[in-house]
KOLGUGU-61437 format. One record per atom (N, C-alpha, C): residue number from 1; residue in one letter; y negated, x negated, z negated. Coordinates in steps of 0.001 Angstrom, whole numbers, always signed. Last residue first. Example, Ala and Ser with C-alpha at 12.3 -4.5 7.8 and 13.67 -1.06 7.14 Angstrom:
num  residu  y  x  z
2  s  +2250  -12850  -7080
2  s  +1060  -13670  -7140
2  s  -30  -12900  -7870
1  a  +5690  -13190  -7800
1  a  +4500  -12300  -7800
1  a  +3300  -13200  -7800
***
This chain:
num  residu  y  x  z
102  x  -7671  -18575  -4526
102  x  -7692  -17648  -5788
102  x  -8877  -17422  -6756
101  x  -7974  -19817  -2387
101  x  -8440  -18624  -1807
101  x  -8220  -18013  -3139
100  x  -6934  -22395  -2895
100  x  -8647  -22417  -2757
100  x  -9006  -21197  -2202
99  x  -4369  -22058  -3491
99  x  -5151  -22201  -4610
99  x  -6868  -21982  -4083
98  x  -3041  -19179  -1655
98  x  -3360  -20630  -1784
98  x  -4361  -20760  -2837
97  x  -503  -17372  -1154
97  x  -1290  -17676  -2295
97  x  -1980  -18958  -2329
96  x  +1141  -16622  +1948
96  x  +1304  -17364  +692
96  x  -139  -17577  +12
95  x  +2438  -14525  +3615
95  x  +905  -14596  +3200
95  x  +1187  -15250  +1863
94  x  +3973  -14148  +6671
94  x  +4076  -14721  +5406
94  x  +2538  -15137  +5015
93  x  +5496  -11739  +8859
93  x  +4115  -12373  +8406
93  x  +4638  -12956  +6861
92  x  +7011  -11176  +11827
92  x  +6921  -11791  +10340
92  x  +5645  -12483  +10308
91  x  +7749  -8426  +14161
91  x  +7194  -9645  +13556
91  x  +7521  -10105  +12222
90  x  +9833  -6925  +14780
90  x  +8790  -7398  +15737
90  x  +8029  -8326  +15391
89  x  +13088  -5397  +13976
89  x  +11752  -6010  +13603
89  x  +11177  -6846  +14938
88  x  +13804  -2147  +15175
88  x  +13990  -3554  +15050
88  x  +12615  -4268  +14821
87  x  +14348  +872  +13388
87  x  +13790  -103  +14135
87  x  +14055  -1148  +14193
86  x  +16088  +2178  +11839
86  x  +16287  +2369  +13299
86  x  +15473  +1537  +14007
85  x  +17597  -176  +8939
85  x  +16493  +766  +9691
85  x  +16667  +919  +11088
84  x  +19439  -1751  +8154
84  x  +19800  -286  +7516
84  x  +18492  +166  +8272
83  x  +18798  -3983  +9091
83  x  +19966  -3644  +9715
83  x  +20023  -2230  +9240
82  x  +16355  -4917  +7532
82  x  +16165  -4193  +8960
82  x  +17220  -3565  +9306
81  x  +17653  -6142  +5524
81  x  +17310  -4634  +5201
81  x  +16962  -4075  +6531
80  x  +18445  -8524  +6596
80  x  +19415  -7634  +6091
80  x  +18960  -6275  +6272
79  x  +15674  -9316  +7198
79  x  +16810  -9180  +8205
79  x  +17704  -8285  +7662
78  x  +14736  -9559  +4211
78  x  +14201  -8927  +5250
78  x  +14961  -8621  +6423
77  x  +16428  -11930  +3774
77  x  +16424  -10569  +2874
77  x  +15734  -9530  +3726
76  x  +15782  -13833  +5266
76  x  +16949  -13056  +5315
76  x  +16999  -11721  +4666
75  x  +13024  -14131  +4254
75  x  +13049  -13835  +5788
75  x  +14638  -13381  +6015
74  x  +13611  -15341  +1721
74  x  +12820  -13947  +1941
74  x  +13223  -13590  +3065
73  x  +14544  -17580  +2407
73  x  +15745  -16716  +1905
73  x  +15010  -15088  +1935
72  x  +12927  -19100  +4143
72  x  +14074  -18478  +4806
72  x  +14924  -17626  +3889
71  x  +11116  -19522  +1954
71  x  +10459  -18653  +3186
71  x  +12132  -17974  +3614
70  x  +12552  -21183  +175
70  x  +11871  -19852  -297
70  x  +11542  -18980  +1008
69  x  +12710  -23224  +2177
69  x  +14123  -22787  +1365
69  x  +13656  -21325  +1043
68  x  +9832  -24033  +2609
68  x  +10868  -23514  +3544
68  x  +12141  -22765  +3220
67  x  +8414  -25101  +401
67  x  +8451  -23638  +573
67  x  +9282  -23104  +1448
66  x  +7517  -27642  -79
66  x  +8821  -27005  -492
66  x  +9017  -25638  -472
65  x  +4936  -27915  +1249
65  x  +6345  -28563  +1790
65  x  +7376  -28418  +939
64  x  +3450  -26632  -628
64  x  +3820  -26170  +558
64  x  +4848  -26661  +1130
63  x  +4593  -26541  -4068
63  x  +3878  -27463  -3037
63  x  +4208  -26639  -1842
62  x  +4489  -23627  -5819
62  x  +5086  -24688  -5269
62  x  +4503  -25193  -4260
61  x  +3059  -22826  -9326
61  x  +2687  -23153  -7602
61  x  +3628  -24080  -6982
60  x  +5314  -21034  -11373
60  x  +4281  -22191  -11051
60  x  +4146  -22392  -9464
59  x  +6564  -18952  -10785
59  x  +6002  -18976  -12543
59  x  +5085  -20161  -12438
58  x  +6052  -16989  -7986
58  x  +6669  -17518  -8830
58  x  +5883  -18306  -10098
57  x  +7009  -13726  -6637
57  x  +5811  -14633  -7512
57  x  +6289  -15447  -8286
56  x  +8265  -12510  -3607
56  x  +8555  -13263  -4936
56  x  +7191  -13814  -5568
55  x  +9164  -10088  -1406
55  x  +8236  -11007  -1997
55  x  +8576  -11626  -3126
54  x  +9451  -8204  +1740
54  x  +10221  -8974  +197
54  x  +9379  -9981  -259
53  x  +9676  -5398  +3574
53  x  +8974  -6437  +3393
53  x  +9947  -6980  +1883
52  x  +9279  -3240  +6336
52  x  +10161  -4133  +5312
52  x  +9207  -5200  +4608
51  x  +7939  -146  +7451
51  x  +7759  -1525  +7522
51  x  +8431  -1840  +6178
50  x  +8464  +2216  +7648
50  x  +7735  +1544  +8561
50  x  +7649  +253  +8625
49  x  +11521  +3799  +7214
49  x  +10808  +2894  +6763
49  x  +9997  +2326  +7737
48  x  +12368  +6984  +7935
48  x  +12529  +6042  +8326
48  x  +11604  +4960  +7929
47  x  +12841  +9560  +5006
47  x  +12090  +9220  +6186
47  x  +12637  +7585  +6444
46  x  +14038  +10665  +2952
46  x  +15134  +9898  +3685
46  x  +14300  +9380  +4937
45  x  +12532  +11477  +949
45  x  +12983  +10251  +467
45  x  +13993  +9824  +1559
44  x  +9702  +13317  +763
44  x  +10837  +12853  +1756
44  x  +11083  +11589  +1772
43  x  +8321  +15839  -1196
43  x  +8921  +14404  -1051
43  x  +9839  +14004  -121
42  x  +6228  +18317  -16
42  x  +7564  +17705  -203
42  x  +7747  +16426  -125
41  x  +3027  +19021  -959
41  x  +3777  +18141  -1
41  x  +5000  +17787  -501
40  x  +1335  +19455  -3112
40  x  +2510  +20450  -3162
40  x  +3202  +19602  -1555
39  x  -575  +17397  -5432
39  x  -191  +17267  -3834
39  x  +1036  +18277  -4054
38  x  -3040  +16237  -7396
38  x  -2277  +17469  -6913
38  x  -1954  +17577  -5408
37  x  -4726  +14419  -8544
37  x  -3113  +13924  -8346
37  x  -2245  +15624  -7998
36  x  -7278  +14750  -8530
36  x  -6505  +15375  -9827
36  x  -4727  +15143  -9835
35  x  -7970  +13859  -6282
35  x  -8356  +13222  -7424
35  x  -7716  +13399  -8809
34  x  -6696  +15881  -4864
34  x  -6066  +14576  -4837
34  x  -6694  +13285  -5821
33  x  -8231  +18104  -5204
33  x  -6669  +18021  -5617
33  x  -6231  +16839  -5577
32  x  -10751  +17122  -4428
32  x  -10600  +17793  -5442
32  x  -9161  +17581  -5873
31  x  -9738  +17008  -1447
31  x  -10637  +15699  -2315
31  x  -10281  +15978  -3904
30  x  -9640  +19465  -785
30  x  -8275  +18477  -1052
30  x  -8720  +16948  -1747
29  x  -11986  +20709  -929
29  x  -10824  +21159  -1794
29  x  -9503  +20135  -1827
28  x  -13271  +19083  +1137
28  x  -13668  +18898  -656
28  x  -12780  +19218  -1272
27  x  -12559  +19981  +3548
27  x  -12080  +18773  +2755
27  x  -12035  +18676  +1414
26  x  -14206  +22111  +3943
26  x  -13134  +22539  +3590
26  x  -12298  +21144  +3167
25  x  -17297  +20184  +3045
25  x  -16738  +21591  +3790
25  x  -15384  +21541  +3211
24  x  -18634  +18156  +1389
24  x  -17367  +17798  +2530
24  x  -16708  +18934  +3303
23  x  -20494  +19246  +20
23  x  -20598  +18116  +689
23  x  -19912  +17707  +1798
22  x  -19269  +21372  -1033
22  x  -21000  +21616  -523
22  x  -21005  +20494  +624
21  x  -17062  +20621  -2195
21  x  -16948  +21845  -925
21  x  -18297  +21787  -43
20  x  -18281  +19522  -4078
20  x  -16989  +19001  -3163
20  x  -17327  +19473  -2036
19  x  -19113  +21407  -5708
19  x  -19888  +20123  -5104
19  x  -19304  +19655  -4065
18  x  -16738  +23096  -6300
18  x  -17679  +23571  -5418
18  x  -18919  +22398  -4763
17  x  -15700  +21358  -7931
17  x  -14578  +21874  -6539
17  x  -15843  +22170  -5623
16  x  -17184  +18903  -9631
16  x  -16826  +20263  -9522
16  x  -16351  +20507  -8134
15  x  -16436  +15340  -10304
15  x  -17303  +16356  -9651
15  x  -16637  +17618  -9737
14  x  -14704  +13372  -11521
14  x  -15753  +14395  -12247
14  x  -16622  +15167  -11366
13  x  -13313  +12935  -9522
13  x  -12685  +13687  -10617
13  x  -13705  +14391  -11003
12  x  -14793  +11250  -8267
12  x  -14540  +12182  -7620
12  x  -13716  +13375  -8959
11  x  -14695  +8831  -10192
11  x  -16275  +9689  -9359
11  x  -15802  +10939  -9124
10  x  -12195  +8224  -9874
10  x  -12760  +8695  -11474
10  x  -14101  +9367  -11037
9  x  -12090  +7217  -7535
9  x  -11493  +8442  -7446
9  x  -11818  +8830  -8663
8  x  -15234  +5517  -6467
8  x  -13963  +5846  -6935
8  x  -13507  +6805  -7232
7  x  -17943  +6405  -5505
7  x  -17123  +5197  -5231
7  x  -15747  +4708  -5294
6  x  -20443  +8704  -5208
6  x  -18843  +8404  -5428
6  x  -18505  +7348  -4781
5  x  -22850  +9664  -4479
5  x  -22397  +8908  -5746
5  x  -21286  +8617  -6141
4  x  -22959  +11230  -2251
4  x  -23003  +12086  -3147
4  x  -22654  +10901  -4552
3  x  -22919  +8898  -384
3  x  -24018  +9983  -297
3  x  -24229  +10701  -1760
2  x  -20549  +7530  -437
2  x  -21782  +7056  -1511
2  x  -22832  +8025  -1314
1  x  -19136  +9089  +923
1  x  -18789  +9538  -236
1  x  -20231  +8876  -1027
***
């Protein structure tokens, strides 16, 4: 993409279809469509979820030693949701936002 000076979807949007096809072949037409939100694929609302998640954003930072209750609540929410899913859960990920990383 950088070869033709594109780094964003907006950059693709500004290019002509013929330019995209010149640089990307038949996939250029698909890039042209996607940059313009053209997608004729049917929406499938009943497919099985590949992942289940729960998250919260708190108004103030919570000290790490006080997060156990919140983590348990979110884990239980995910566990309940997994009961409605054909796949069994196999991992758990907690991703706290730490002040030193923001």
